C-alpha positions in Angstrom: 13.6 -2.3 12.5 11.2 -3.0 15.3 8.5 -0.5 16.4 7.4 -2.0 19.7 8.4 1.0 21.9 6.7 3.5 19.6 3.6 1.4 19.4 3.6 1.0 23.2 3.9 4.7 23.7 0.9 5.4 21.4 -1.1 2.7 23.3 -0.2 4.2 26.7 -0.9 7.8 25.6 -4.3 7.2 23.9 -5.6 4.0 25.3 -7.7 3.4 28.4 -5.2 3.1 31.3 -6.9 0.1 32.9 -7.1 -1.8 29.5 -3.4 -1.0 28.8 -2.4 -2.5 32.2 -4.5 -5.6 31.5 -2.9 -6.1 28.1 0.6 -5.6 29.4 -0.1 -8.2 32.1 -1.3 -10.7 29.5 1.8 -10.1 27.4 4.0 -10.7 30.4 2.2 -14.0 31.0 2.5 -15.0 27.3 6.3 -14.4 27.5 6.6 -16.6 30.6 4.2 -19.3 29.7 4.0 -19.7 26.0 0.5 -20.6 25.0 -1.4 -20.4 21.7 -4.7 -20.7 23.6 -3.9 -17.7 25.8 -2.8 -15.7 22.8 -6.0 -16.4 20.9 -8.1 -15.6 24.0 -6.2 -12.3 24.6 -6.5 -11.3 21.0 -10.3 -12.0 21.0 -10.8 -9.8 24.0 -9.1 -6.8 22.6 -12.3 -5.5 21.0 -13.9 -5.5 24.4 -11.1 -3.6 26.0 -10.2 -1.0 23.3 -12.3 1.4 21.1 -12.5 0.2 17.5 -14.5 3.1 16.2 -13.0 6.5 16.8 -9.7 7.3 15.0 -6.9 8.6 17.3 -6.5 12.4 17.3 -2.8 12.5 17.5 -1.5 15.6 19.4 2.0 15.4 17.8 3.6 13.0 15.3 6.8 12.2 17.0 7.8 8.9 15.6 7.6 7.0 12.3 4.9 4.8 13.8 2.9 7.9 14.8 3.0 9.1 11.2 2.0 5.7 9.9 -0.9 5.2 12.2 -2.1 8.8 11.7 -1.9 8.5 7.9 -4.1 5.3 8.1 -6.6 6.9 10.5 -5.9 4.2 13.1 -8.1 3.6 16.1 -6.8 2.4 19.4 -8.1 -1.2 18.9 -5.9 -1.5 15.8 -2.9 -0.2 17.7 -3.6 -2.7 20.5 -3.9 -5.6 18.0 -0.6 -4.8 16.4 1.1 -4.2 19.7 0.0 -7.6 21.1 1.2 -9.4 17.9 4.5 -7.6 17.7 5.3 -8.1 21.4 4.8 -11.9 21.3 6.8 -12.2 18.1 9.7 -10.3 19.7 9.5 -12.6 22.7 9.7 -15.8 20.6 9.6 -15.5 16.9 9.8 -19.2 16.2 7.0 -20.2 18.5 4.6 -17.3 17.9 5.0 -16.8 14.1 2.7 -19.8 13.2 0.3 -18.8 16.0 0.0 -15.3 14.6 -0.5 -16.8 11.1 -3.4 -19.0 12.5 -5.0 -15.9 14.0 -5.0 -14.2 10.7 -6.3 -17.2 8.8 -9.5 -17.0 10.9 -9.7 -13.2 11.1 -12.8 -11.3 10.3 -12.7 -8.5 7.7 -11.8 -5.8 10.2 -9.0 -7.8 11.8 -7.5 -8.8 8.4 -7.7 -5.1 7.3 -5.7 -4.1 10.4 -3.1 -6.9 9.9 -2.5 -6.0 6.3 -2.3 -2.2 6.8 0.2 -2.5 9.7 2.1 -5.6 8.6 5.3 -3.6 8.0 5.4 -2.7 11.7 5.6 -6.4 12.8 8.9 -8.2 13.3 9.8 -10.4 10.3 6.8 -9.2 8.1 8.0 -11.3 5.2 6.8 -14.4 7.1 3.3 -13.4 6.2 3.8 -12.8 2.5 1.3 -15.6 1.6 -1.4 -13.7 3.4 -0.5 -10.5 1.7 -0.5 -12.0 -1.8 -3.7 -13.8 -1.1 -5.3 -10.4 -0.3 -4.9 -9.5 -3.9 -7.5 -12.0 -4.9 -10.3 -10.4 -2.9 -13.1 -8.3 -4.3 -13.6 -6.6 -0.9 -12.2 -3.1 -1.5 -11.2 -2.4 2.1 -9.0 -5.6 2.2 -7.5 -5.0 -1.2 -6.8 -1.3 -0.3 -5.2 -2.3 3.0 -2.3 -4.1 1.3 -2.2 -2.0 -1.9 -2.6 1.6 -0.9 -0.2 3.7 1.2 1.6 0.5 2.1 5.3 -0.1 1.6 5.0 -3.9 2.0 4.3 -4.8 -1.7 7.2 -2.8 -3.0 9.6 -4.4 -0.6 8.4 -8.1 -0.7 6.3 -8.8 -3.8 8.0 -10.2 -6.9 7.3 -8.7 -10.3 4.4 -11.0 -11.1 2.7 -10.3 -7.7 3.4 -6.5 -8.1 2.0 -6.5 -11.6 -1.1 -8.4 -10.6 -1.7 -5.8 -7.8 -1.2 -2.8 -10.0 -3.4 -4.1 -12.8 -6.2 -5.1 -10.4 -6.0 -1.7 -8.7 -6.6 -0.1 -12.1 -9.4 -2.6 -12.9 -11.1 -1.9 -9.5 -10.7 1.8 -10.1 -8.6 2.4 -6.9 -6.6 5.5 -6.4 -3.3 4.6 -8.1 -1.6 7.7 -6.7 -1.6 5.9 -3.3 0.5 3.0 -4.5 4.0 3.3 -3.2 7.2 3.0 -5.3 5.6 2.8 -8.7 8.7 4.1 -10.5 11.0 1.7 -8.7 8.9 -1.4 -9.3 8.2 -0.7 -13.0 9.2 -3.6 -15.3 9.0 -4.6 -18.9 6.2 -7.2 -18.4 4.0 -4.6 -16.6 4.4 -2.2 -19.5 3.3 -4.8 -22.0 0.2 -5.6 -19.8 -0.6 -1.8 -19.5 -0.5 -1.4 -23.3 -2.7 -4.5 -23.9 -5.2 -3.3 -21.3 -5.2 0.2 -22.7 -6.0 -1.1 -26.2 -8.9 -3.1 -24.8 -10.3 -0.1 -23.1 -9.8 2.1 -26.1 -11.5 -0.4 -28.3 -14.5 -0.4 -26.0 -14.6 3.4 -25.9 -13.6 3.4 -22.2 -11.4 5.9 -20.3 -8.1 5.0 -18.6 -6.8 6.5 -15.4 -3.8 8.6 -16.6 -1.7 7.4 -13.7 -2.0 3.9 -15.2 0.7 4.9 -17.7 3.3 6.0 -15.1 5.4 2.7 -15.1 6.0 2.7 -18.9 8.5 5.6 -19.1 11.7 3.6 -19.2 10.3 0.9 -21.5 9.1 2.8 -24.6 9.4 0.3 -27.5 7.8 1.0 -30.9 4.3 -0.2 -29.8 4.4 2.0 -26.6 5.7 5.0 -28.7 2.5 4.6 -30.7 0.5 4.6 -27.5 2.3 7.9 -26.6 1.3 9.4 -29.9 -2.3 8.4 -29.1 -2.1 10.0 -25.7 -0.5 13.2 -27.0 -3.2 13.5 -29.7 -6.0 12.9 -27.3 -8.7 15.5 -26.7 -8.4 14.8 -22.9 -5.9 17.1 -21.1 -5.0 14.5 -18.5 -4.2 11.9 -21.2 -2.0 14.4 -23.0 -0.2 15.2 -19.8 0.3 11.4 -19.1 1.8 10.9 -22.5 4.0 13.9 -22.1 5.2 12.8 -18.6 6.1 9.3 -20.0 8.1 10.8 -22.8 9.8 13.4 -20.6 11.0 10.8 -18.1 11.9 8.1 -20.7 15.4 9.1 -21.7 14.3 7.9 -25.1 15.3 10.0 -28.1 12.2 9.1 -30.2 9.9 9.9 -27.2 11.6 13.2 -26.6 11.2 14.0 -30.3 7.4 13.4 -29.9 7.4 15.7 -26.8 9.4 18.4 -28.7 6.3 18.9 -30.9 4.6 20.3 -27.8 7.2 22.7 -26.4 4.9 24.5 -24.0 4.0 21.2 -22.4 7.6 20.2 -22.2 8.5 23.5 -20.4 5.6 23.1 -17.9 6.9 19.6 -17.0 10.5 20.9 -16.7 9.3 23.7 -14.4 7.5 21.2 -12.2 4.1 22.5 -13.1 2.9 19.2 -14.4 3.9 16.0 -12.4 2.4 12.6 -11.7 1.3 13.9 -8.3 -0.5 16.9 -9.8 -1.7 15.4 -13.1 -5.4 15.2 -12.1 -5.5 18.7 -10.8 -4.4 20.2 -14.2 
């Protein structure tokens, strides 16, 4: 699905009118006379033409793009950058895909953050998977968060190894795991083994674990993980107890349900929707 019309509407509504006319003229020229030089020049001038500081105060959220930009507190410069890149890609995907890749290779931190956050809005986003995976290696939190948090891209395009690397590093960097999309859908056996190993290391060092770190293990409760559930359920930390209970409840595992049956009140609270992965830290 392409989002060009929605993005253009946001740009027209909230951008400086003169700057929008300038950008549309540049895009028309890039369609007629394909030029990597002109694309790079236009892209580099966007931060002069559009405000990169103040987030857009959306009057109404009318489209999927409106919602996405609003959730990410986008400013008009970010919208303009994504609009330019998406428009030239629609015009000639084969010619402009490597040119867009070149732009991102030399991007500064702010530009790369924008590209990663809104990558899903571009035509053929899978073409930039190398850039997305490479972002997992950074220690710059804003770049890591851009691809990891509130972003559907990893769930759709990362393989299990890449997904697992992302999830583990998010926990290691103490990012907000509740903002990672499609955790249940992307759970896999290798990840559950990694989670258990990491938890044992943290426990041995007397360190706490984000209770949301356990969410992917529900469907993969082997004997070792069942022992981990016992540890959680016997914890003196309420959120750890809730994490263990949620894992058991959603496991469809008889032994896990037997563990949970020893805490009937907790089981009822989960069944009633009082305790969920979304509310676990508010308990």
